[in-house]
C-alpha positions in Angstrom: 116.5 -132.9 94.2 117.4 -129.2 94.4 115.3 -126.8 92.4 116.6 -126.0 88.9 118.7 -122.8 89.2 120.1 -121.1 86.0 123.2 -119.0 86.1 123.9 -115.4 85.0 124.6 -116.1 81.3 122.3 -117.0 78.5 123.1 -117.8 74.9 120.3 -117.9 72.4 120.9 -119.8 69.1 118.8 -119.5 65.9 119.2 -121.0 62.5 121.9 -118.5 61.6 124.2 -120.1 64.2 124.3 -123.3 62.3 124.4 -121.5 58.9 127.5 -119.6 60.2 129.3 -122.7 61.3 132.9 -123.1 60.3 132.3 -126.2 58.2 129.8 -124.1 56.1 131.9 -121.0 56.0 135.2 -122.7 55.1 134.0 -125.6 52.9 131.1 -124.2 50.9 128.8 -127.2 50.7 126.1 -127.2 48.0 123.3 -127.7 50.5 123.5 -125.3 53.4 121.8 -125.4 56.8 118.5 -123.8 56.0 117.3 -120.4 57.0 113.6 -119.5 57.2 113.6 -117.7 53.8 115.7 -120.2 51.8 114.4 -123.5 53.1 112.9 -124.6 49.8 116.0 -123.6 47.9 118.1 -125.8 50.2 115.6 -128.6 50.0 116.0 -128.7 46.2 119.8 -129.0 46.7 119.6 -132.3 48.6 121.3 -134.9 46.4 120.9 -138.1 48.5 118.8 -140.5 46.5 116.8 -141.8 49.5 115.2 -138.4 50.1 114.1 -137.6 46.5 110.6 -139.1 46.9 109.9 -137.0 50.0 111.4 -133.8 48.3 109.3 -134.2 45.2 106.1 -134.8 47.3 106.7 -131.6 49.4 107.4 -129.5 46.4 104.2 -130.8 44.8 102.3 -129.9 48.0 103.7 -126.3 48.0 102.9 -125.8 44.3 99.4 -127.0 45.0 98.9 -124.3 47.6 100.8 -121.4 46.1 101.2 -122.2 42.4 104.3 -122.6 40.3 106.1 -119.3 40.9 105.9 -119.4 44.7 108.1 -117.4 47.1 107.4 -118.6 50.6 109.4 -119.2 53.7 109.3 -122.3 55.9 107.4 -120.5 58.7 104.9 -119.0 56.2 104.2 -122.5 54.8 103.9 -124.1 58.3 101.5 -121.4 59.4 99.5 -121.7 56.2 99.1 -125.5 56.8 98.1 -124.7 60.4 95.4 -122.2 59.3 94.1 -124.5 56.6 93.8 -127.3 59.1 91.9 -125.1 61.5 89.4 -124.1 58.9 88.8 -127.7 57.9 87.6 -128.3 61.4 85.3 -125.3 61.4 83.5 -125.6 58.1 82.3 -128.5 55.9 84.6 -129.1 52.9 82.7 -129.7 49.7 85.6 -131.2 47.7 88.8 -133.1 48.2 91.2 -130.1 47.7 91.8 -129.7 51.5 90.9 -132.4 54.0 92.0 -132.9 57.5 93.7 -136.1 56.6 95.4 -134.6 53.5 96.7 -131.6 55.5 98.0 -133.8 58.2 99.9 -135.8 55.6 101.3 -132.6 54.1 102.6 -131.6 57.5 104.3 -135.0 58.0 105.9 -134.8 54.6 107.3 -131.3 55.5 108.8 -132.5 58.7 110.4 -135.4 56.8 111.8 -132.9 54.3 113.2 -130.7 57.1 115.0 -133.8 58.5 116.4 -134.5 55.0 117.9 -130.9 54.6 119.5 -131.1 58.0 120.9 -134.5 57.4 122.4 -133.3 54.2 123.9 -130.1 55.6 124.6 -130.6 59.4 124.7 -134.3 60.3 126.9 -134.7 63.4 126.6 -138.5 63.5 127.6 -139.8 60.0 131.4 -140.1 59.6 131.2 -138.9 56.0 129.3 -135.8 56.9 131.1 -132.4 56.5 130.1 -131.5 60.0 131.9 -134.5 61.3 135.0 -134.3 59.1 135.4 -130.6 59.8 133.9 -129.9 63.3 133.0 -126.2 63.9 135.7 -124.3 65.7 133.3 -121.5 66.5 130.9 -123.8 68.3 134.0 -125.3 70.0 135.0 -121.9 71.4 131.4 -121.4 72.7 131.3 -124.8 74.3 134.6 -124.3 76.0 133.6 -120.9 77.3 130.4 -122.2 78.9 130.3 -123.1 82.6 127.8 -125.1 84.7 124.5 -123.4 85.1 125.0 -121.3 81.9 121.9 -121.7 79.7 121.9 -122.2 75.9 118.4 -121.6 74.5 118.1 -122.9 71.0 115.3 -123.0 68.5 117.3 -125.3 66.2 116.4 -128.9 65.5 120.0 -129.9 64.5 122.5 -131.3 67.0 125.6 -129.1 66.2 125.6 -127.5 69.6 124.9 -130.8 71.3 127.9 -132.3 69.5 130.1 -129.4 70.5 129.2 -129.8 74.1 129.9 -133.6 74.1 133.2 -133.0 72.3 134.6 -130.0 74.1 132.8 -129.5 77.5 134.3 -132.4 79.5 133.0 -132.3 83.1 130.6 -129.6 82.2 127.9 -131.3 80.1 125.5 -134.1 80.8 122.8 -135.0 78.3 120.9 -136.7 81.2 120.6 -133.5 83.2 121.6 -130.7 80.8 118.5 -131.0 78.6 116.6 -130.1 81.7 114.0 -132.8 81.3 111.8 -133.3 84.4 112.7 -136.6 86.2 116.1 -137.0 84.5 116.4 -140.5 85.9 114.1 -141.6 83.1 116.3 -140.3 80.2 117.6 -143.2 78.1 120.5 -143.0 75.7 122.1 -140.0 77.4 125.5 -141.7 77.5 126.0 -141.2 73.7 125.4 -137.4 73.9 127.2 -136.6 77.2 130.7 -135.3 77.5 133.6 -137.1 79.2 133.2 -137.2 83.0 129.6 -135.7 82.9 128.1 -134.1 85.9 125.8 -136.4 87.9 123.2 -133.9 89.0 121.4 -130.8 87.8 122.8 -127.4 88.5 126.2 -128.8 87.8 125.9 -128.9 84.0 125.5 -126.5 81.2 121.8 -126.3 80.3 120.7 -126.8 76.7 117.0 -125.9 76.3 115.8 -127.0 72.9 112.4 -125.3 72.8 111.4 -126.5 69.3 112.5 -130.1 70.0 115.5 -131.9 68.5 116.3 -134.5 65.9 118.0 -136.7 68.5 114.8 -136.8 70.7 112.2 -139.4 70.1 108.6 -138.1 70.6 108.3 -137.0 74.2 105.9 -138.9 76.4 102.8 -137.4 78.0 103.3 -139.4 81.1 105.6 -138.3 83.9 106.8 -141.8 84.4 107.4 -142.9 80.8 111.0 -142.9 79.5 112.5 -140.1 77.5 114.5 -141.6 74.7 117.4 -140.0 72.9 118.5 -141.2 69.4 122.1 -142.2 68.9 121.9 -141.5 65.1 119.4 -138.6 64.6 118.8 -139.2 60.9 119.0 -143.0 60.4 115.4 -144.4 60.2 112.9 -145.5 57.6 109.4 -144.2 57.0 108.0 -141.1 58.7 110.5 -139.5 61.0 109.9 -140.2 64.7 111.3 -137.0 66.1 110.2 -134.4 68.7 109.8 -131.3 66.5 107.7 -128.3 67.2 107.3 -126.4 63.9 107.5 -122.6 64.0 103.7 -122.2 64.1 101.6 -119.4 65.3 99.8 -121.7 67.7 102.2 -124.2 69.1 100.9 -127.5 70.3 102.3 -127.3 73.9 99.0 -128.2 75.7 99.3 -131.7 77.1 103.1 -131.7 76.5 104.4 -131.5 80.1 108.1 -131.8 79.1 107.9 -129.0 76.6 105.9 -126.8 79.0 108.7 -127.3 81.6 111.4 -126.3 79.1 109.6 -123.2 78.1 109.1 -122.2 81.7 112.8 -122.8 82.4 113.7 -120.6 79.4 111.6 -117.7 80.8 113.3 -118.1 84.1 116.8 -118.1 82.6 116.2 -115.0 80.5 114.6 -113.2 83.5 117.6 -113.9 85.7 120.4 -113.3 83.2 123.1 -110.6 83.4 124.4 -111.5 79.9 122.3 -112.5 76.9 124.0 -113.3 73.6 121.7 -113.9 70.6 123.5 -115.7 67.8 122.0 -116.2 64.4 118.6 -115.6 65.9 115.7 -113.5 64.7 112.1 -112.8 65.7 109.6 -113.7 63.1 106.0 -112.4 62.8 104.5 -115.9 62.6 106.1 -117.2 65.9 104.4 -115.1 68.5 105.2 -117.6 71.3 108.9 -116.8 71.0 108.3 -113.1 70.9 106.1 -113.3 73.9 108.5 -115.5 75.8 111.2 -112.8 75.6 108.8 -109.9 76.3 107.5 -111.6 79.5 110.9 -112.6 80.8 112.6 -109.3 80.0 109.8 -107.4 81.8 111.0 -109.0 85.0 114.7 -108.8 84.5 116.4 -106.1 86.6 119.9 -107.6 86.4 120.8 -107.4 82.7 124.2 -105.8 82.0 125.1 -106.9 78.5 123.3 -107.8 75.3 125.3 -109.3 72.4 123.6 -109.6 68.9 125.3 -111.8 66.3 123.5 -111.4 63.0 124.5 -110.0 59.5 121.0 -108.7 58.7 120.3 -105.2 59.9 116.5 -105.7 59.9 116.9 -108.7 62.2 119.2 -106.8 64.5 116.7 -104.0 64.6 113.8 -106.3 65.5 115.9 -107.8 68.4 116.7 -104.3 69.7 113.0 -103.5 69.5 112.1 -106.4 71.8 115.0 -105.4 74.2 114.1 -101.7 73.9 113.1 -101.1 77.6 116.3 -102.9 78.8 118.5 -101.1 76.3 117.1 -97.7 77.5 118.9 -98.4 80.8 122.7 -98.3 81.3 123.3 -101.6 79.4 126.1 -102.3 77.0 125.1 -103.5 73.5 127.7 -105.3 71.3 126.9 -106.4 67.8 128.7 -108.7 65.3 127.9 -109.8 61.8 129.3 -113.3 62.0 129.6 -116.2 64.5 133.4 -116.3 63.7 133.8 -112.8 65.1 131.8 -113.5 68.2 133.7 -116.8 68.9 137.0 -114.8 69.0 135.7 -112.7 71.9 133.3 -115.1 73.6 135.4 -115.7 76.7 135.8 -111.9 77.5 132.2 -111.1 76.7 130.7 -113.9 78.8 133.0 -113.3 81.8 133.5 -109.5 82.1 129.9 -108.7 83.0 129.1 -111.3 85.7 
């Protein structure tokens, strides 16, 4: 098999890309695709009965750590659990307030709650879901503009971009090869997520690197020969959710995870080789140093970059992105900024094509 070779164009998707989807913007659902700062607000808006036990348990966990009048982001809470778990391994615990088993259970409940919020707000498999009844035209424009070897790097667990590619990228998207798993012959269930007439080898598909995992991936194997299994219905299961999710922790558990290590390495290579990088609904956060470092290392070796596009309504987030790209932007590189995904989608063809 030929070595993996990314193209000249990279699109980076953060939580704001799903929050800015057309089905959210035009139809104003009660529960919105969550952002880091309002995750617990959106969690409390989930109305589906089957999730209420999980939601109540997670809210009880958060109050136990922070008290009643808490104001905490998803990433702060995940990092807090990570730190508490580390300390329990270092020092003896004299009471039952925080134990290794209890903290592990709190983490599992949080991931179940994350699944519940995304099922409520962005399910692309259930026919009654707003995301299915009103597919996002903005993601459609992006999917149709992408070409083989273009790379989408996403930190989202949801499958909105996956669904856009299978709907609107015929001949250009294969879930077997496009997720860039090593040994793609062992990928099971890819037919459900592939577009019509999918490419039959790597370097002929759009690449979708989901660096934090995905709700349609079952837990990834540690063996190079074990199958990689995709879920047809990401949210339909009982008990604890069997997903491959990497929380936005300070210390990511990538050691011993050969598939994820490969995907992160591919992302570095794609960013390092890119002539165009568009960052959509994405922001750097202080707790996720792996992501910050990924971009800094890759950009330090990029001598080809010509265009940076930032799509984000928050001026502080745009400023943080520009700070990471500062050395690149000091060169003769064009910078284009938009507030909304809808604005970017109207110009996506021109912006992705004019600088390569």
